C-alpha positions in Angstrom: -62.3 99.7 200.9 -64.5 101.2 203.6 -63.1 104.6 203.0 -63.8 104.3 199.3 -67.4 103.3 199.9 -67.9 106.3 202.2 -66.4 108.6 199.6 -68.8 107.2 197.0 -71.8 107.5 199.3 -70.8 111.1 200.1 -70.6 111.9 196.4 -74.0 110.4 195.8 -75.5 112.4 198.6 -74.0 115.6 197.1 -75.5 114.7 193.7 -78.9 114.1 195.1 -78.8 117.3 197.1 -77.8 119.2 194.0 -80.6 117.6 192.0 -83.1 118.7 194.8 -81.7 122.2 194.6 -82.3 122.3 190.8 -85.8 121.0 191.2 -86.5 123.6 193.9 -85.1 126.4 191.7 -87.2 125.3 188.7 -90.2 124.7 190.9 -91.9 126.9 193.6 -88.9 129.1 194.1 -88.5 129.9 190.4 -88.4 133.6 189.4 -90.8 132.6 186.6 -94.2 133.3 188.1 -97.7 134.0 186.8 -97.9 137.6 188.1 -94.6 138.6 186.6 -95.4 136.9 183.3 -98.9 138.6 183.1 -97.5 142.0 183.8 -94.6 141.6 181.3 -96.8 140.1 178.5 -99.4 142.9 178.9 -96.8 145.6 178.5 -94.8 144.0 175.8 -97.8 143.1 173.7 -99.4 146.6 174.0 -96.2 148.3 172.9 -95.7 146.0 169.9 -99.4 146.3 169.0 -98.9 150.1 168.9 -95.9 149.5 166.5 -98.2 147.3 164.3 -100.8 150.1 164.2 -98.2 152.7 163.4 -97.0 150.5 160.5 -100.5 150.4 159.2 -100.9 154.2 159.5 -103.3 154.0 162.5 -103.0 156.1 165.6 -103.2 153.9 168.8 -101.6 154.3 172.2 -100.7 151.6 174.7 -103.0 153.1 177.3 -106.0 153.2 174.9 -105.7 149.4 174.4 -106.5 148.6 178.0 -104.7 145.3 177.6 -104.9 142.7 180.3 -103.5 139.2 180.6 -104.2 135.9 182.5 -101.6 133.2 182.3 -101.7 129.5 183.2 -99.0 126.8 183.2 -100.1 123.3 182.2 -103.7 123.4 183.4 -105.5 123.5 186.7 -103.6 120.7 188.3 -100.3 122.4 188.2 -98.8 125.4 189.9 -98.4 128.5 187.7 -94.6 128.8 188.3 -91.4 127.7 186.5 -90.1 127.8 183.0 -91.4 125.6 180.2 -93.2 125.5 176.8 -96.6 124.8 178.4 -97.6 128.3 179.4 -100.9 129.7 177.9 -101.9 133.3 178.3 -105.3 134.9 177.5 -105.0 138.5 176.4 -107.7 141.0 176.0 -107.4 144.5 174.5 -109.6 147.2 172.9 -109.2 148.1 169.2 -112.3 149.4 167.4 -111.0 147.8 164.2 -110.3 144.4 165.7 -113.3 143.3 167.9 -112.7 140.6 170.4 -114.5 137.2 170.0 -117.5 136.6 172.3 -115.2 135.1 175.0 -113.4 138.5 175.2 -109.8 137.5 174.6 -107.2 135.9 172.4 -105.1 132.8 173.3 -101.3 133.1 173.3 -98.9 130.2 173.6 -95.6 130.9 175.4 -92.3 129.2 175.8 -90.8 130.7 179.0 -87.1 130.2 179.7 -85.2 130.0 183.0 -83.4 133.3 182.1 -86.8 135.2 182.6 -87.4 135.7 178.9 -90.0 134.2 176.7 -91.3 133.8 173.2 -95.0 134.4 172.6 -97.3 133.5 169.6 -100.8 134.8 169.4 -104.0 134.0 167.4 -103.5 135.0 163.8 -107.2 135.9 163.4 -106.6 138.8 165.9 -103.0 139.7 165.5 -102.3 138.9 161.9 -99.9 136.6 160.1 -96.1 136.6 159.8 -96.1 139.5 157.3 -98.4 142.5 156.8 -98.9 145.4 154.4 -97.8 148.7 155.7 -99.3 152.1 155.0 -97.3 152.4 151.7 -98.4 149.0 150.4 -95.1 147.2 151.2 -94.9 143.8 152.7 -93.2 143.9 156.1 -92.8 141.8 159.2 -95.7 141.8 161.6 -94.3 142.6 165.1 -97.1 140.8 167.0 -97.2 137.6 165.0 -94.5 136.1 167.3 -92.4 138.1 169.7 -89.9 137.9 172.6 -90.1 139.5 176.0 -88.3 139.5 179.3 -89.3 140.4 182.9 -87.5 141.5 186.0 -86.8 138.4 188.2 -87.2 140.7 191.2 -90.3 142.4 189.9 -93.8 142.7 191.4 -95.0 139.2 192.2 -98.4 140.1 193.7 -101.4 138.6 191.9 -102.8 140.8 189.2 -106.4 139.6 189.8 -107.1 139.2 186.1 -109.2 136.2 185.2 -111.1 135.1 182.1 -113.7 132.4 181.6 -112.6 129.0 180.2 -113.8 128.6 176.6 -115.9 125.5 175.8 -115.4 124.3 172.2 -117.0 121.6 170.2 -114.2 119.4 168.9 -116.3 116.9 166.9 -116.7 117.6 163.2 -119.3 114.9 162.6 -121.7 112.7 164.5 -121.0 109.0 163.9 -123.7 106.7 165.4 -122.9 103.0 166.0 -125.2 100.1 164.9 -127.7 101.0 167.7 -127.7 104.7 166.8 -125.7 105.7 169.9 -123.2 108.5 169.4 -121.2 111.1 171.4 -120.0 114.7 171.2 -116.4 115.6 171.9 -115.9 118.9 173.7 -112.9 120.7 175.1 -112.6 123.3 177.9 -109.7 125.7 177.5 -107.6 127.8 179.8 -109.5 130.1 182.1 -111.1 130.4 185.5 -113.1 127.5 187.1 -113.5 125.4 183.9 -116.7 124.8 182.1 -120.1 123.7 183.5 -123.6 123.6 182.1 -125.6 121.5 179.6 -125.7 120.7 175.8 -129.1 120.0 174.2 -129.1 117.8 171.1 -131.8 117.8 168.4 -132.1 115.8 165.2 -134.8 115.9 162.6 -137.0 118.0 164.9 -136.7 115.4 167.7 -134.9 116.3 170.9 -132.3 113.7 171.9 -131.9 115.0 175.4 -129.6 117.1 177.5 -126.0 116.3 178.3 -124.4 117.7 181.5 -120.9 119.4 181.3 -118.5 119.6 184.2 -114.9 120.0 183.0 -111.8 121.4 184.5 -109.8 123.8 182.4 -107.6 122.2 179.7 -109.8 119.1 179.8 -111.5 117.1 177.0 -114.5 114.8 177.2 -116.9 112.9 175.0 -120.5 113.4 176.0 -122.8 110.5 175.1 -126.1 111.4 173.5 -128.9 110.4 175.8 -131.0 109.1 172.9 -130.1 107.2 169.8 -129.8 109.3 166.6 -133.0 108.6 164.6 -132.6 106.5 161.4 -132.3 108.7 158.4 -131.2 111.8 160.3 -128.7 113.8 158.3 -127.5 116.2 161.0 -127.6 116.9 164.7 -127.8 120.4 166.2 -126.3 121.1 169.6 -127.1 124.1 171.7 -124.8 124.9 174.6 -126.1 126.4 177.9 -123.2 127.3 180.3 -123.4 128.3 183.9 -119.6 128.5 184.1 -117.3 129.5 181.3 -117.9 130.8 177.8 -119.0 128.8 174.7 -120.6 128.9 171.3 -123.1 131.7 171.1 -125.2 130.0 168.5 -126.2 126.3 167.9 -123.6 124.0 166.3 -124.9 121.7 163.6 -122.9 118.6 162.6 -123.5 116.2 159.8 -124.3 112.6 160.6 -121.8 110.2 159.2 -122.6 106.5 158.6 -120.5 104.1 160.7 
């Protein structure tokens, strides 16, 4: 009986050790790293974008795009290493016919596998939809709508140094005051460097309702309480964002007031 117990304990120790090894492999020692992913995505995207331009009858080269990428795995609290479907990459490029939004990049969502390959999907407003029209008027598959790529597990793992600002977005679609006129504004801070910080000034019916401070980490959401109650009879509230860190709306955002 004693020998049987010892054998079982030894087996359990071996299983635990194997589990620890698996965790280590998929954790800090994984070949899936931010620098490798950034370099691979930049090159893969640029080459496929050139293919898309050729299909449209446009003359673009990979070098003329000046593409760059910044990748992040699961927000600021997590290390940018390991496979998973929670990778987000920000990609910037130069195409005179497709201007970048004010923040200067498009957001790509990646599912990265343990075999050092990945599937990426980009923003349709910049890369187009599943199908596109070629230079001859035919409907064809868009090569940059969603695409696959792989990287060398032993490739360059030094930081690329590419960073982009986090994008602050207004998530609320209406302002809904309670019985006392109190309301809030929901905002999100996206992937990027150093999160979002600054203020939001609210105005309703020509009356300033006050300034709300913003201090959010990347990939965070918050509801900012309006300092002053929404005036009775107000039909809309206008919010003006002033950021010291991050990027945000370049013009005021006006939301309708909805009765509780």
